[in-house]
C-alpha positions as CSV (number, residue, x, y, z in Angstrom):
1,M,168.5,86.0,87.8
2,E,168.5,86.2,84.3
3,D,165.3,86.0,81.2
4,A,165.1,84.8,78.1
5,Q,165.4,88.9,76.2
6,S,168.3,89.1,78.9
7,S,170.0,85.9,78.3
8,R,169.9,86.7,74.4
9,E,171.3,90.4,75.1
10,G,174.7,89.0,77.1
11,L,173.5,90.9,80.0
12,D,173.6,90.0,83.7
13,T,170.7,90.5,85.6
14,I,168.6,91.4,89.1
15,T,165.4,91.0,89.6
16,M,163.6,92.6,92.6
17,S,159.9,92.8,93.8
18,G,158.4,96.6,95.7
19,Q,155.3,97.1,97.6
20,G,153.6,99.9,97.6
21,T,150.5,100.4,99.9
22,A,148.1,103.5,100.7
23,R,145.2,104.3,102.8
24,V,141.8,105.8,101.1
25,P,138.7,107.0,101.8
26,P,136.3,104.5,100.3
27,D,133.9,105.9,97.2
28,R,131.8,103.2,96.6
29,V,129.5,101.1,99.3
30,E,127.7,98.1,99.3
31,I,125.2,96.6,101.1
32,W,122.5,93.4,101.3
33,L,118.9,93.3,101.7
34,Q,116.9,90.5,102.0
35,V,113.1,90.2,102.7
36,V,111.6,87.2,104.0
37,G,107.9,85.9,104.4
38,E,107.1,82.6,106.2
39,D,103.4,80.7,106.0
40,R,102.4,77.3,106.5
41,D,101.4,77.4,102.8
42,K,103.8,77.4,99.8
43,G,101.9,80.5,98.1
44,R,100.8,82.7,100.9
45,A,104.9,82.4,102.1
46,Y,105.8,84.3,99.0
47,E,102.9,86.6,98.9
48,K,104.4,88.2,102.1
49,A,108.1,88.3,100.7
50,A,107.1,89.6,97.5
51,R,104.7,92.5,99.5
52,H,108.5,93.8,101.3
53,S,109.8,93.7,98.3
54,K,107.5,95.7,96.4
55,R,107.9,98.3,99.6
56,L,111.7,97.8,99.2
57,V,111.8,99.0,95.4
58,E,109.6,101.8,96.9
59,L,111.9,103.1,99.4
60,L,115.1,102.6,96.7
61,D,113.1,104.6,94.4
62,D,112.5,107.4,97.2
63,L,116.0,107.5,97.8
64,E,116.3,107.8,94.5
65,I,119.0,105.0,94.2
66,P,119.2,104.0,90.0
67,G,117.9,100.4,88.7
68,R,121.9,100.2,87.3
69,R,122.9,100.1,91.1
70,R,120.4,97.4,92.0
71,V,121.0,93.6,91.4
72,T,118.3,90.5,92.6
73,T,121.2,88.5,93.6
74,G,118.9,85.3,94.5
75,V,114.8,84.3,94.8
76,Q,114.2,81.5,96.9
77,V,111.1,79.2,98.6
78,A,111.8,76.4,100.4
79,R,110.5,74.5,103.4
80,R,110.8,75.9,106.6
81,Y,112.1,73.1,109.7
82,D,111.3,74.3,113.4
83,E,114.0,73.0,115.8
84,R,112.9,69.1,116.3
85,G,112.6,68.4,112.6
86,P,109.0,68.3,111.6
87,Q,108.0,70.7,108.7
88,A,106.6,74.3,110.1
89,G,105.9,75.7,106.8
90,Y,107.6,77.4,104.0
91,R,110.1,80.7,103.7
92,A,110.2,82.6,101.0
93,Q,113.0,85.5,100.4
94,A,114.6,87.8,98.4
95,T,117.8,89.4,98.2
96,V,119.1,92.5,96.8
97,R,122.6,94.1,96.5
98,V,122.7,97.6,96.3
99,R,126.0,99.7,95.5
100,M,126.2,103.5,95.9
101,D,128.5,106.1,96.5
102,A,130.2,106.4,99.9
103,D,128.3,109.9,100.8
104,G,124.8,108.0,99.8
105,P,122.3,107.7,102.0
106,L,123.3,104.6,103.5
107,S,122.4,105.1,107.1
108,S,118.7,106.3,106.0
109,L,118.5,103.1,103.3
110,I,119.0,100.8,106.7
111,S,117.0,102.2,108.9
112,R,114.2,102.1,106.3
113,A,114.8,98.9,105.1
114,V,114.6,97.2,108.8
115,D,111.4,99.4,109.6
116,E,109.7,99.5,106.2
117,A,110.3,96.5,104.7
118,E,111.4,94.4,107.6
119,A,114.4,93.6,105.7
120,N,117.6,91.8,107.1
121,V,120.8,93.8,106.1
122,G,124.2,92.7,105.5
123,G,127.5,94.8,105.2
124,P,128.2,97.7,104.7
125,Y,130.9,97.1,102.6
126,W,133.6,99.8,101.6
127,S,135.8,99.9,98.0
128,V,137.5,102.1,95.9
129,G,136.6,102.4,92.4
130,G,139.0,101.7,89.6
131,R,139.2,105.3,88.3
132,N,140.5,106.0,91.8
133,P,144.1,107.7,90.9
134,Q,145.5,106.2,94.1
135,H,145.1,102.7,92.1
136,M,147.8,104.3,89.9
137,E,150.2,105.4,92.9
138,V,150.7,102.6,94.4
139,V,151.8,101.6,91.3
140,R,154.4,103.8,91.3
141,R,155.1,103.3,94.7
142,A,155.3,100.1,93.8
143,A,157.8,100.7,91.5
144,T,160.4,102.9,93.6
145,D,160.7,100.1,95.9
146,A,161.7,97.9,94.0
147,R,164.3,100.3,92.2
148,Q,165.6,101.5,95.4
149,R,165.9,97.7,96.7
150,A,167.8,96.6,93.5
151,E,170.2,99.6,93.4
152,V,170.9,98.7,97.3
153,C,171.4,94.9,96.4
154,A,174.0,96.4,93.5
155,D,176.0,98.5,94.9
156,A,176.5,95.7,97.9
157,L,178.1,94.0,95.3
158,G,180.1,96.4,93.3
159,L,177.6,96.8,90.7
160,A,175.1,99.5,89.6
161,L,171.7,99.1,88.0
162,G,170.9,99.6,84.2
163,R,168.0,99.6,81.9
164,P,165.1,98.3,83.6
165,I,164.0,94.8,81.1
166,R,161.0,93.3,82.2
167,V,158.7,94.6,84.9
168,H,155.4,92.8,86.0
169,E,152.3,93.7,88.4
170,E,151.3,91.1,90.1
171,G,147.3,91.1,90.4
172,G,146.4,94.7,90.0
173,S,146.2,96.9,92.9
174,R,144.3,94.9,95.4
175,P,142.4,96.5,98.0
176,R,142.0,96.0,102.0
177,H,139.2,96.7,103.9
178,Q,139.9,98.5,107.1
179,V,136.5,99.9,108.4
180,N,135.8,101.8,111.7
181,M,132.7,100.3,112.1
182,A,131.1,98.1,110.4
183,M,127.7,95.9,110.3
184,M,128.7,92.6,109.1
185,G,126.5,90.3,108.8
186,A,123.0,90.0,109.0
187,L,120.5,92.0,111.2
188,P,116.9,90.1,112.3
189,P,114.0,92.3,110.9
190,A,112.8,94.8,113.3
191,R,110.3,97.5,112.9
192,A,110.7,100.7,115.6
193,A,108.5,101.5,118.4
194,A,108.1,105.1,117.9
195,G,109.4,105.9,113.9
196,P,112.9,104.4,112.1
197,S,116.2,105.1,114.4
198,E,119.5,105.3,112.3
199,V,122.6,103.4,112.8
200,E,125.5,105.8,112.3
201,V,127.7,103.9,110.2
202,E,131.8,105.1,109.8
203,S,133.5,104.3,106.5
204,G,136.9,104.2,107.6
205,S,139.7,103.5,105.4
206,V,141.0,101.5,102.6
207,L,143.8,99.8,102.0
208,L,145.4,99.7,98.6
209,E,147.9,97.6,98.0
210,A,150.3,96.8,94.9
211,R,153.3,94.5,94.1
212,V,155.5,94.9,91.3
213,I,158.5,92.6,90.0
214,V,161.3,94.2,87.9
215,T,164.5,93.3,86.3
216,F,167.0,95.5,85.8
217,A,169.9,95.0,83.9
218,L,173.7,95.3,85.5
219,V,176.9,97.2,84.6
220,P,180.0,97.4,86.1
221,G,180.0,99.8,88.9
222,P,182.8,101.1,91.8
223,L,184.6,98.1,93.1
224,G,187.1,97.0,96.7
225,R,184.5,98.3,98.6
226,P,186.3,98.5,102.4
227,D,185.0,96.2,104.8
């Protein structure tokens, strides 16, 4: 396969893709916390949700989670209906996304949010930060894989690889989450009978992947290989 540059230079080329992977301990985690208020009166429903929201902010402050790591993703007040259809009042809710380091007080936050703010919980969702050097490592592995594959093909054709002409990384290093245990979805609001208890949360690993496509020049190599 030839590209425009190699065609102008009169080069024969080969293009090969390579894959690089690495399992990496996550260094970031994210959860979603939702506080809810329900009442037949719209204002009282909103007031209940606001009280829970204030308590949630207080416990985030108490756990020293900085404001820059909290994002309010939605505030909603809507009619609520029962299973038979008639309006049963109003439901007010506010949702906050919280990000922290993977070694942060995640279990305590979940426990206290449920116990003290009667919050629903979604997550956790683990990730690897963009500055983690493993992102570059999987790219290096992908480029090495592409060269090795191209060398095998060229050798089978009685040729050898020359210099790389074009390199393209597809989509950057993509994380795939491999979690040993996670609380996915939402937990119903609940209060502990004898003080808050904690769910043991395990981070597992994140699979980083990179795919690199490299075009190499082909040069004459040993010919006349025996069958």
